[in-house]
C-alpha positions in Angstrom: 20.9 -29.8 -8.2 18.3 -30.9 -10.6 16.0 -31.4 -7.9 16.6 -27.8 -6.3 15.7 -26.7 -9.4 11.9 -28.7 -10.0 11.3 -27.9 -6.5 11.7 -24.1 -7.0 9.7 -24.4 -9.9 6.9 -26.7 -8.6 6.6 -23.7 -5.9 6.2 -20.5 -8.4 3.3 -22.4 -10.1 1.9 -23.3 -6.4 2.1 -19.8 -5.9 0.8 -18.8 -9.2 -2.1 -21.2 -9.1 -3.1 -19.8 -5.7 -3.2 -16.3 -7.4 -5.0 -17.6 -10.2 -7.3 -18.5 -7.4 -7.8 -15.9 -5.6 -8.6 -13.6 -8.8 -11.1 -15.7 -9.8 -12.7 -15.9 -6.3 -12.8 -12.5 -6.2 -14.2 -12.4 -9.6 -16.8 -14.6 -8.7 -18.0 -12.7 -5.6 -18.3 -9.5 -7.1 -20.4 -11.2 -10.0 -22.5 -12.8 -7.2 -22.8 -9.5 -5.3 -23.6 -7.9 -8.9 -26.3 -10.4 -9.3 -27.5 -9.5 -6.2 -28.4 -6.1 -6.5 -29.4 -6.5 -9.7 -32.3 -8.9 -8.7 -33.2 -6.5 -5.8 -33.3 -3.4 -8.6 -35.5 -5.2 -11.3 -38.0 -7.1 -8.3 -38.2 -4.3 -5.6 -38.4 -5.4 -2.5 -37.2 -8.8 -1.6 -36.4 -11.3 1.0 -32.8 -13.1 1.3 -34.8 -16.5 0.5 -36.4 -15.4 -2.6 -32.8 -13.1 -3.7 -31.3 -17.2 -2.4 -33.7 -18.9 -4.8 -33.2 -16.4 -7.5 -29.6 -16.0 -8.1 -28.2 -20.0 -6.8 -26.5 -19.1 -4.0 -27.1 -21.0 -0.8 -28.8 -19.0 1.8 -26.1 -18.3 4.1 -23.7 -16.7 1.5 -26.4 -14.6 0.2 -26.9 -13.4 3.7 -23.0 -12.6 3.7 -23.2 -11.4 1.0 -26.7 -9.3 1.9 -24.5 -7.7 4.8 -21.7 -6.7 2.8 -24.1 -4.9 1.1 -26.2 -3.1 3.7 -23.0 -2.8 6.0 -21.4 -0.7 2.8 -24.6 1.4 1.6 -25.5 0.1 -1.2 -28.3 -2.1 0.2 -31.0 -1.0 3.0 -33.1 -3.4 5.0 -36.2 -2.9 6.5 -37.8 -5.1 9.4 -35.6 -7.5 11.6 -34.8 -11.1 11.9 -36.7 -13.5 9.6 -38.8 -10.3 8.1 -35.8 -8.6 6.8 -36.5 -7.5 3.3 -33.6 -5.9 1.2 -33.8 -3.0 -1.3 -31.6 -1.0 -3.3 -30.4 2.4 -1.6 -28.9 4.3 -4.2 -29.1 4.1 -8.0 -26.0 1.2 -9.7 -25.8 0.1 -13.1 -26.8 -3.3 -14.1 -25.8 -5.5 -16.7 -28.1 -4.4 -19.2 -26.2 -0.5 -18.8 -23.0 -1.6 -18.9 
């Protein structure tokens, strides 16, 4: 019977760990998105490669965030394919303003 309680306890710990990881990932995603917005707001129109280097993200992950931000109407895109440049579409508060 004791083993059953240990098994249930370990399952609850695993679920708790999963929730913590999801929360940490969500927070990291929001932080990355905010850094991208702030970088573009501070530096003007920028391409994904420049943003990627400045923020310290992989280029593919940076492009994923940029696509999300464009789809949400936060950023605007100019140009196509390798010539894409991004700028902030609306006024959003930066960390300095918070």
